[in-house]
ZATI-60920 format. One record per residue: chain; y, x, z of N, C-alpha, C in turn; residue in one letter. Coordinates in Angstrom, 1 decimal. Example, Ala and Ser with C-alpha at 12.3 -4.5 7.8 and 13.67 -1.06 7.14 Angstrom:
2
{cadena=A, n_py=-5.7, n_px=13.2, n_pz=7.8, ca_py=-4.5, ca_px=12.3, ca_pz=7.8, c_py=-3.3, c_px=13.2, c_pz=7.8, residuo=A};
{cadena=A, n_py=-2.2, n_px=12.8, n_pz=7.1, ca_py=-1.1, ca_px=13.7, ca_pz=7.1, c_py=0.0, c_px=12.9, c_pz=7.9, residuo=S};
This chain:
109
{cadena=A, n_py=15.7, n_px=3.2, n_pz=-17.0, ca_py=14.7, ca_px=1.8, ca_pz=-16.6, c_py=15.4, c_px=1.3, c_pz=-15.6, residuo=M};
{cadena=A, n_py=15.1, n_px=-0.2, n_pz=-15.8, ca_py=16.1, ca_px=-1.0, ca_pz=-14.9, c_py=15.1, c_px=-2.2, c_pz=-14.8, residuo=H};
{cadena=A, n_py=14.7, n_px=-2.3, n_pz=-13.6, ca_py=13.5, ca_px=-3.6, ca_pz=-13.4, c_py=13.9, c_px=-3.8, c_pz=-12.0, residuo=D};
{cadena=A, n_py=12.9, n_px=-5.0, n_pz=-11.3, ca_py=13.0, ca_px=-5.6, ca_pz=-9.8, c_py=11.8, c_px=-5.6, c_pz=-9.0, residuo=N};
{cadena=A, n_py=12.1, n_px=-4.5, n_pz=-8.3, ca_py=10.7, ca_px=-4.9, ca_pz=-7.4, c_py=9.2, c_px=-6.0, c_pz=-7.2, residuo=L};
{cadena=A, n_py=10.4, n_px=-7.5, n_pz=-7.0, ca_py=10.1, ca_px=-8.5, ca_pz=-6.6, c_py=9.9, c_px=-9.7, c_pz=-8.1, residuo=F};
{cadena=A, n_py=9.7, n_px=-9.2, n_pz=-9.1, ca_py=9.9, ca_px=-10.0, ca_pz=-10.2, c_py=8.6, c_px=-9.7, c_pz=-10.9, residuo=S};
{cadena=A, n_py=8.0, n_px=-9.9, n_pz=-11.3, ca_py=6.7, ca_px=-10.5, ca_pz=-11.7, c_py=5.9, c_px=-9.6, c_pz=-11.3, residuo=N};
{cadena=A, n_py=5.4, n_px=-10.7, n_pz=-10.2, ca_py=4.0, ca_px=-9.7, ca_pz=-9.5, c_py=3.1, c_px=-10.4, c_pz=-10.0, residuo=T};
{cadena=A, n_py=2.6, n_px=-10.2, n_pz=-10.7, ca_py=1.2, ca_px=-10.5, ca_pz=-11.4, c_py=-0.3, c_px=-10.7, c_pz=-10.5, residuo=P};
{cadena=A, n_py=-1.2, n_px=-11.7, n_pz=-10.7, ca_py=-2.5, ca_px=-11.9, ca_pz=-10.1, c_py=-3.2, c_px=-11.2, c_pz=-11.3, residuo=V};
{cadena=A, n_py=-3.8, n_px=-10.5, n_pz=-10.8, ca_py=-5.5, ca_px=-10.1, ca_pz=-11.8, c_py=-6.6, c_px=-10.8, c_pz=-11.3, residuo=H};
{cadena=A, n_py=-7.0, n_px=-11.3, n_pz=-12.6, ca_py=-8.1, ca_px=-12.1, ca_pz=-12.9, c_py=-9.2, c_px=-12.0, c_pz=-12.2, residuo=A};
{cadena=A, n_py=-9.3, n_px=-10.9, n_pz=-12.0, ca_py=-10.6, ca_px=-9.7, ca_pz=-11.0, c_py=-10.2, c_px=-9.7, c_pz=-9.8, residuo=D};
{cadena=A, n_py=-8.8, n_px=-10.2, n_pz=-9.4, ca_py=-8.5, ca_px=-10.2, ca_pz=-8.2, c_py=-8.2, c_px=-9.3, c_pz=-7.8, residuo=G};
{cadena=A, n_py=-8.3, n_px=-8.3, n_pz=-7.9, ca_py=-7.7, ca_px=-6.6, ca_pz=-7.7, c_py=-6.2, c_px=-6.9, c_pz=-7.8, residuo=S};
{cadena=A, n_py=-6.1, n_px=-5.7, n_pz=-6.6, ca_py=-4.2, ca_px=-5.1, ca_pz=-6.4, c_py=-3.4, c_px=-5.0, c_pz=-7.7, residuo=E};
{cadena=A, n_py=-1.9, n_px=-5.0, n_pz=-7.9, ca_py=-1.6, ca_px=-5.0, ca_pz=-8.8, c_py=-0.7, c_px=-3.6, c_pz=-8.3, residuo=F};
{cadena=A, n_py=-1.3, n_px=-2.3, n_pz=-9.4, ca_py=-0.1, ca_px=-1.2, ca_pz=-9.0, c_py=0.1, c_px=-0.6, c_pz=-10.0, residuo=V};
{cadena=A, n_py=1.8, n_px=-0.2, n_pz=-10.2, ca_py=2.3, ca_px=0.5, ca_pz=-11.2, c_py=3.5, c_px=1.8, c_pz=-10.8, residuo=Q};
{cadena=A, n_py=2.7, n_px=2.2, n_pz=-11.4, ca_py=3.6, ca_px=3.8, ca_pz=-11.0, c_py=5.0, c_px=3.8, c_pz=-11.6, residuo=T};
{cadena=A, n_py=5.8, n_px=3.9, n_pz=-10.6, ca_py=7.5, ca_px=3.5, ca_pz=-10.8, c_py=8.2, c_px=5.5, c_pz=-11.2, residuo=L};
{cadena=A, n_py=7.3, n_px=6.1, n_pz=-10.7, ca_py=7.9, ca_px=7.5, ca_pz=-10.8, c_py=6.6, c_px=8.3, c_pz=-10.5, residuo=L};
{cadena=A, n_py=6.6, n_px=9.4, n_pz=-11.5, ca_py=5.6, ca_px=10.4, ca_pz=-11.3, c_py=6.2, c_px=12.0, c_pz=-11.6, residuo=A};
{cadena=A, n_py=5.7, n_px=12.8, n_pz=-10.6, ca_py=6.6, ca_px=14.6, ca_pz=-11.1, c_py=5.6, c_px=15.5, c_pz=-10.3, residuo=Q};
{cadena=A, n_py=6.1, n_px=16.9, n_pz=-11.0, ca_py=5.6, ca_px=17.1, ca_pz=-9.4, c_py=5.3, c_px=17.1, c_pz=-8.4, residuo=A};
{cadena=A, n_py=4.7, n_px=17.1, n_pz=-7.8, ca_py=4.8, ca_px=17.2, ca_pz=-6.2, c_py=4.8, c_px=15.0, c_pz=-5.6, residuo=G};
{cadena=A, n_py=5.2, n_px=14.7, n_pz=-6.8, ca_py=5.3, ca_px=13.3, ca_pz=-6.1, c_py=5.2, c_px=11.9, c_pz=-6.7, residuo=A};
{cadena=A, n_py=4.4, n_px=11.2, n_pz=-6.4, ca_py=4.4, ca_px=9.5, ca_pz=-7.5, c_py=4.7, c_px=8.6, c_pz=-6.3, residuo=R};
{cadena=A, n_py=5.8, n_px=7.6, n_pz=-6.5, ca_py=6.3, ca_px=6.9, ca_pz=-6.5, c_py=5.5, c_px=4.9, c_pz=-7.4, residuo=V};
{cadena=A, n_py=4.4, n_px=4.1, n_pz=-5.9, ca_py=3.9, ca_px=3.2, ca_pz=-6.3, c_py=4.8, c_px=1.8, c_pz=-6.2, residuo=E};
{cadena=A, n_py=4.1, n_px=0.5, n_pz=-6.9, ca_py=5.0, ca_px=-0.5, ca_pz=-6.5, c_py=3.5, c_px=-1.3, c_pz=-6.5, residuo=R};
{cadena=A, n_py=3.1, n_px=-1.8, n_pz=-4.8, ca_py=2.0, ca_px=-2.4, ca_pz=-5.0, c_py=1.8, c_px=-3.5, c_pz=-4.4, residuo=I};
{cadena=A, n_py=1.0, n_px=-4.8, n_pz=-5.5, ca_py=1.1, ca_px=-6.0, ca_pz=-4.8, c_py=0.1, c_px=-6.9, c_pz=-4.6, residuo=V};
{cadena=A, n_py=-0.3, n_px=-6.8, n_pz=-3.3, ca_py=-1.7, ca_px=-7.1, ca_pz=-3.1, c_py=-1.2, c_px=-9.2, c_pz=-2.8, residuo=S};
{cadena=A, n_py=-2.3, n_px=-9.8, n_pz=-3.6, ca_py=-2.4, ca_px=-11.6, ca_pz=-3.1, c_py=-4.0, c_px=-11.5, c_pz=-2.3, residuo=H};
{cadena=A, n_py=-3.4, n_px=-11.5, n_pz=-1.1, ca_py=-5.0, ca_px=-11.7, ca_pz=0.2, c_py=-5.9, c_px=-10.4, c_pz=0.2, residuo=G};
{cadena=A, n_py=-5.4, n_px=-9.2, n_pz=-0.9, ca_py=-6.5, ca_px=-8.2, ca_pz=-1.0, c_py=-6.8, c_px=-7.0, c_pz=0.1, residuo=Q};
{cadena=A, n_py=-7.7, n_px=-7.2, n_pz=0.2, ca_py=-8.1, ca_px=-6.2, ca_pz=1.9, c_py=-8.9, c_px=-4.9, c_pz=1.6, residuo=S};
{cadena=A, n_py=-9.2, n_px=-3.8, n_pz=2.0, ca_py=-10.7, ca_px=-2.9, ca_pz=1.4, c_py=-11.5, c_px=-3.2, c_pz=2.2, residuo=S};
{cadena=A, n_py=-13.0, n_px=-3.2, n_pz=1.0, ca_py=-14.3, ca_px=-3.5, ca_pz=1.1, c_py=-14.8, c_px=-3.1, c_pz=2.4, residuo=P};
{cadena=A, n_py=-15.5, n_px=-4.0, n_pz=3.1, ca_py=-16.2, ca_px=-3.6, ca_pz=4.3, c_py=-16.6, c_px=-2.1, c_pz=4.3, residuo=P};
{cadena=A, n_py=-16.3, n_px=-1.5, n_pz=5.7, ca_py=-16.8, ca_px=0.2, ca_pz=5.4, c_py=-15.9, c_px=1.2, c_pz=4.2, residuo=G};
{cadena=A, n_py=-15.2, n_px=0.8, n_pz=3.9, ca_py=-14.1, ca_px=1.8, ca_pz=3.0, c_py=-13.1, c_px=1.8, c_pz=3.5, residuo=F};
{cadena=A, n_py=-13.2, n_px=3.4, n_pz=3.8, ca_py=-11.9, ca_px=4.1, ca_pz=4.3, c_py=-11.2, c_px=5.0, c_pz=3.6, residuo=W};
{cadena=A, n_py=-10.0, n_px=4.8, n_pz=2.8, ca_py=-8.9, ca_px=5.8, ca_pz=2.2, c_py=-8.8, c_px=7.1, c_pz=2.8, residuo=Y};
{cadena=A, n_py=-8.8, n_px=8.0, n_pz=2.4, ca_py=-9.0, ca_px=9.5, ca_pz=2.7, c_py=-8.4, c_px=10.5, c_pz=1.9, residuo=D};
{cadena=A, n_py=-6.7, n_px=10.1, n_pz=1.0, ca_py=-6.3, ca_px=10.7, ca_pz=0.7, c_py=-6.1, c_px=12.1, c_pz=0.6, residuo=Q};
{cadena=A, n_py=-5.5, n_px=13.1, n_pz=-0.3, ca_py=-5.3, ca_px=14.4, ca_pz=-0.2, c_py=-3.7, c_px=14.2, c_pz=-0.2, residuo=E};
{cadena=A, n_py=-2.6, n_px=13.2, n_pz=-0.3, ca_py=-1.3, ca_px=13.3, ca_pz=0.0, c_py=-1.2, c_px=12.8, c_pz=1.1, residuo=Q};
{cadena=A, n_py=-0.1, n_px=13.1, n_pz=1.8, ca_py=0.7, ca_px=12.6, ca_pz=2.7, c_py=1.6, c_px=11.3, c_pz=1.7, residuo=V};
{cadena=A, n_py=1.6, n_px=10.0, n_pz=2.5, ca_py=1.3, ca_px=9.0, ca_pz=1.9, c_py=2.5, c_px=8.6, c_pz=2.9, residuo=E};
{cadena=A, n_py=4.0, n_px=7.6, n_pz=2.5, ca_py=4.8, ca_px=6.7, ca_pz=2.9, c_py=4.7, c_px=5.8, c_pz=2.5, residuo=W};
{cadena=A, n_py=4.7, n_px=4.2, n_pz=2.9, ca_py=4.4, ca_px=3.3, ca_pz=2.7, c_py=5.4, c_px=2.1, c_pz=3.5, residuo=V};
{cadena=A, n_py=6.1, n_px=1.5, n_pz=2.3, ca_py=6.2, ca_px=0.2, ca_pz=2.8, c_py=6.0, c_px=-1.1, c_pz=2.7, residuo=A};
{cadena=A, n_py=6.3, n_px=-1.8, n_pz=3.7, ca_py=5.9, ca_px=-3.7, ca_pz=2.9, c_py=7.6, c_px=-4.1, c_pz=2.8, residuo=V};
{cadena=A, n_py=7.8, n_px=-4.2, n_pz=1.7, ca_py=8.9, ca_px=-5.4, ca_pz=1.7, c_py=9.0, c_px=-6.5, c_pz=1.7, residuo=L};
{cadena=A, n_py=8.1, n_px=-7.2, n_pz=1.5, ca_py=7.6, ca_px=-8.7, ca_pz=1.2, c_py=6.5, c_px=-9.0, c_pz=1.5, residuo=Q};
{cadena=A, n_py=5.9, n_px=-10.0, n_pz=2.2, ca_py=4.9, ca_px=-10.5, ca_pz=2.9, c_py=4.2, c_px=-9.7, c_pz=4.3, residuo=G};
{cadena=A, n_py=2.9, n_px=-9.5, n_pz=4.8, ca_py=2.7, ca_px=-9.0, ca_pz=6.0, c_py=1.4, c_px=-8.5, c_pz=5.2, residuo=E};
{cadena=A, n_py=0.8, n_px=-7.3, n_pz=6.3, ca_py=-0.6, ca_px=-6.8, ca_pz=6.3, c_py=-0.9, c_px=-6.2, c_pz=7.6, residuo=A};
{cadena=A, n_py=-2.6, n_px=-5.9, n_pz=7.5, ca_py=-3.2, ca_px=-5.4, ca_pz=9.2, c_py=-3.5, c_px=-3.7, c_pz=8.3, residuo=L};
{cadena=A, n_py=-2.4, n_px=-3.0, n_pz=8.6, ca_py=-3.3, ca_px=-1.4, ca_pz=8.3, c_py=-4.3, c_px=-1.2, c_pz=9.4, residuo=L};
{cadena=A, n_py=-5.2, n_px=-0.3, n_pz=9.4, ca_py=-6.1, ca_px=-0.3, ca_pz=10.7, c_py=-6.1, c_px=1.2, c_pz=10.1, residuo=R};
{cadena=A, n_py=-5.6, n_px=2.4, n_pz=11.5, ca_py=-6.4, ca_px=3.7, ca_pz=11.2, c_py=-8.0, c_px=3.7, c_pz=11.8, residuo=F};
{cadena=A, n_py=-8.8, n_px=4.5, n_pz=11.9, ca_py=-10.0, ca_px=4.7, ca_pz=12.1, c_py=-9.9, c_px=5.6, c_pz=13.3, residuo=E};
{cadena=A, n_py=-8.9, n_px=5.8, n_pz=13.7, ca_py=-8.7, ca_px=6.8, ca_pz=15.1, c_py=-8.1, c_px=5.8, c_pz=16.1, residuo=D};
{cadena=A, n_py=-7.7, n_px=4.5, n_pz=15.5, ca_py=-6.8, ca_px=3.3, ca_pz=16.8, c_py=-7.9, c_px=2.0, c_pz=16.7, residuo=E};
{cadena=A, n_py=-8.1, n_px=1.8, n_pz=17.9, ca_py=-8.7, ca_px=1.0, ca_pz=18.1, c_py=-8.3, c_px=-0.8, c_pz=17.8, residuo=P};
{cadena=A, n_py=-6.5, n_px=-0.9, n_pz=17.0, ca_py=-6.5, ca_px=-1.9, ca_pz=17.2, c_py=-6.0, c_px=-2.0, c_pz=15.4, residuo=E};
{cadena=A, n_py=-5.7, n_px=-2.8, n_pz=14.6, ca_py=-5.0, ca_px=-2.4, ca_pz=13.3, c_py=-3.4, c_px=-3.0, c_pz=13.6, residuo=P};
{cadena=A, n_py=-2.6, n_px=-2.0, n_pz=12.5, ca_py=-1.2, ca_px=-2.1, ca_pz=12.9, c_py=-0.8, c_px=-3.8, c_pz=11.9, residuo=R};
{cadena=A, n_py=0.1, n_px=-4.2, n_pz=12.4, ca_py=0.6, ca_px=-5.7, ca_pz=11.7, c_py=2.1, c_px=-5.6, c_pz=11.0, residuo=R};
{cadena=A, n_py=1.9, n_px=-5.0, n_pz=10.0, ca_py=3.3, ca_px=-4.5, ca_pz=8.9, c_py=3.4, c_px=-6.1, c_pz=8.6, residuo=L};
{cadena=A, n_py=4.8, n_px=-5.7, n_pz=8.6, ca_py=6.0, ca_px=-6.5, ca_pz=7.7, c_py=7.3, c_px=-6.5, c_pz=7.6, residuo=V};
{cadena=A, n_py=7.6, n_px=-7.3, n_pz=6.8, ca_py=8.7, ca_px=-6.9, ca_pz=5.8, c_py=9.7, c_px=-6.4, c_pz=6.5, residuo=A};
{cadena=A, n_py=10.1, n_px=-5.1, n_pz=6.0, ca_py=10.9, ca_px=-3.8, ca_pz=6.1, c_py=10.3, c_px=-2.9, c_pz=6.8, residuo=G};
{cadena=A, n_py=9.1, n_px=-3.0, n_pz=7.2, ca_py=8.6, ca_px=-1.9, ca_pz=8.1, c_py=7.9, c_px=-0.9, c_pz=7.2, residuo=D};
{cadena=A, n_py=7.9, n_px=0.2, n_pz=7.7, ca_py=7.1, ca_px=1.2, ca_pz=7.5, c_py=6.4, c_px=2.3, c_pz=7.9, residuo=W};
{cadena=A, n_py=6.1, n_px=3.3, n_pz=7.3, ca_py=4.8, ca_px=4.2, ca_pz=7.8, c_py=4.6, c_px=5.5, c_pz=7.3, residuo=I};
{cadena=A, n_py=4.9, n_px=6.8, n_pz=7.8, ca_py=4.3, ca_px=8.2, ca_pz=7.2, c_py=2.4, c_px=8.3, c_pz=7.3, residuo=T};
{cadena=A, n_py=1.4, n_px=7.9, n_pz=6.7, ca_py=0.7, ca_px=8.7, ca_pz=6.9, c_py=0.1, c_px=9.5, c_pz=6.6, residuo=I};
{cadena=A, n_py=-0.7, n_px=11.0, n_pz=7.0, ca_py=-0.4, ca_px=12.4, ca_pz=7.0, c_py=-2.1, c_px=12.2, c_pz=6.2, residuo=A};
{cadena=A, n_py=-2.0, n_px=13.4, n_pz=5.2, ca_py=-3.4, ca_px=13.8, ca_pz=4.4, c_py=-4.1, c_px=13.9, c_pz=4.9, residuo=A};
{cadena=A, n_py=-5.7, n_px=13.1, n_pz=5.1, ca_py=-6.8, ca_px=12.5, ca_pz=5.1, c_py=-6.9, c_px=11.9, c_pz=6.7, residuo=H};
{cadena=A, n_py=-6.0, n_px=11.0, n_pz=7.0, ca_py=-6.0, ca_px=10.3, ca_pz=8.2, c_py=-6.7, c_px=9.1, c_pz=7.2, residuo=R};
{cadena=A, n_py=-7.6, n_px=8.8, n_pz=8.1, ca_py=-8.0, ca_px=8.1, ca_pz=7.4, c_py=-7.8, c_px=6.6, c_pz=7.8, residuo=R};
{cadena=A, n_py=-7.4, n_px=5.5, n_pz=6.7, ca_py=-7.2, ca_px=4.3, ca_pz=6.7, c_py=-7.7, c_px=3.2, c_pz=5.8, residuo=H};
{cadena=A, n_py=-7.3, n_px=2.2, n_pz=6.0, ca_py=-8.0, ca_px=0.9, ca_pz=5.7, c_py=-7.0, c_px=0.1, c_pz=5.1, residuo=R};
{cadena=A, n_py=-6.5, n_px=-1.5, n_pz=4.5, ca_py=-5.6, ca_px=-3.0, ca_pz=4.6, c_py=-7.3, c_px=-3.8, c_pz=5.2, residuo=V};
{cadena=A, n_py=-6.9, n_px=-4.8, n_pz=6.5, ca_py=-7.7, ca_px=-4.7, ca_pz=6.7, c_py=-7.1, c_px=-6.3, c_pz=6.1, residuo=D};
{cadena=A, n_py=-5.9, n_px=-6.9, n_pz=6.0, ca_py=-5.3, ca_px=-8.5, ca_pz=5.5, c_py=-4.5, c_px=-7.3, c_pz=5.2, residuo=W};
{cadena=A, n_py=-4.0, n_px=-9.1, n_pz=3.7, ca_py=-2.4, ca_px=-8.9, ca_pz=3.5, c_py=-2.4, c_px=-11.0, c_pz=3.0, residuo=T};
{cadena=A, n_py=-0.9, n_px=-10.8, n_pz=3.4, ca_py=-1.3, ca_px=-12.5, ca_pz=3.2, c_py=-1.4, c_px=-13.5, c_pz=1.6, residuo=T};
{cadena=A, n_py=-2.2, n_px=-14.1, n_pz=2.2, ca_py=-3.1, ca_px=-14.5, ca_pz=1.3, c_py=-2.4, c_px=-15.6, c_pz=0.1, residuo=P};
{cadena=A, n_py=-1.5, n_px=-16.4, n_pz=0.7, ca_py=-0.5, ca_px=-16.8, ca_pz=0.3, c_py=1.0, c_px=-16.8, c_pz=-0.6, residuo=D};
{cadena=A, n_py=1.3, n_px=-16.1, n_pz=-0.4, ca_py=2.5, ca_px=-15.3, ca_pz=-0.8, c_py=2.3, c_px=-14.2, c_pz=-1.2, residuo=S};
{cadena=A, n_py=2.6, n_px=-13.1, n_pz=-2.3, ca_py=2.8, ca_px=-11.6, ca_pz=-2.2, c_py=2.7, c_px=-10.9, c_pz=-1.3, residuo=P};
{cadena=A, n_py=2.2, n_px=-9.7, n_pz=-1.4, ca_py=2.5, ca_px=-8.4, ca_pz=-0.5, c_py=3.3, c_px=-7.6, c_pz=-1.0, residuo=T};
{cadena=A, n_py=4.5, n_px=-6.8, n_pz=-1.4, ca_py=4.8, ca_px=-6.0, ca_pz=-1.9, c_py=4.8, c_px=-4.5, c_pz=-1.3, residuo=V};
{cadena=A, n_py=4.1, n_px=-3.8, n_pz=-1.4, ca_py=4.5, ca_px=-2.5, ca_pz=-1.0, c_py=5.5, c_px=-1.5, c_pz=-1.7, residuo=W};
{cadena=A, n_py=5.6, n_px=-1.0, n_pz=-1.3, ca_py=6.5, ca_px=0.6, ca_pz=-1.9, c_py=5.4, c_px=2.3, c_pz=-1.3, residuo=L};
{cadena=A, n_py=5.0, n_px=2.4, n_pz=-1.7, ca_py=4.2, ca_px=3.9, ca_pz=-1.3, c_py=5.2, c_px=5.2, c_pz=-2.1, residuo=A};
{cadena=A, n_py=4.9, n_px=6.3, n_pz=-1.7, ca_py=5.2, ca_px=7.3, ca_pz=-1.8, c_py=4.6, c_px=8.3, c_pz=-2.0, residuo=V};
{cadena=A, n_py=3.9, n_px=9.0, n_pz=-2.7, ca_py=2.4, ca_px=10.1, ca_pz=-2.1, c_py=3.1, c_px=11.2, c_pz=-2.5, residuo=Y};
{cadena=A, n_py=3.3, n_px=12.3, n_pz=-1.4, ca_py=3.7, ca_px=13.6, ca_pz=-1.9, c_py=2.5, c_px=14.7, c_pz=-1.3, residuo=L};
{cadena=A, n_py=2.3, n_px=15.5, n_pz=-2.3, ca_py=1.3, ca_px=16.6, ca_pz=-2.5, c_py=2.1, c_px=17.8, c_pz=-2.4, residuo=T};
{cadena=A, n_py=1.2, n_px=18.7, n_pz=-2.0, ca_py=2.0, ca_px=19.9, ca_pz=-1.6, c_py=1.5, c_px=20.6, c_pz=-3.0, residuo=K};
{cadena=A, n_py=3.1, n_px=21.3, n_pz=-3.3, ca_py=3.3, ca_px=22.2, ca_pz=-4.6, c_py=3.4, c_px=23.6, c_pz=-4.2, residuo=T};
């Protein structure tokens, strides 16, 4: 399959992010996530079983960790590895243009 990470960045009618699984196999999943101003709901924290490596390819975001006082600003080209069960949330994404993320989730096999 051949596609482009920056093409077809849809906006869902319900306002949710667009999540597309690009690859899934034992121990790993790769997703393209497209945000249009979305953020995590108030009081919500991701607490995932998997290690997550995530990069912002386009746009900007504020990523907050429960154990840090201030959110981290991520811009195009920035990436971060999030340990399993490290609670985090998205405080903000660019509202006037798509924020395109590439996320890799790794599980113990």
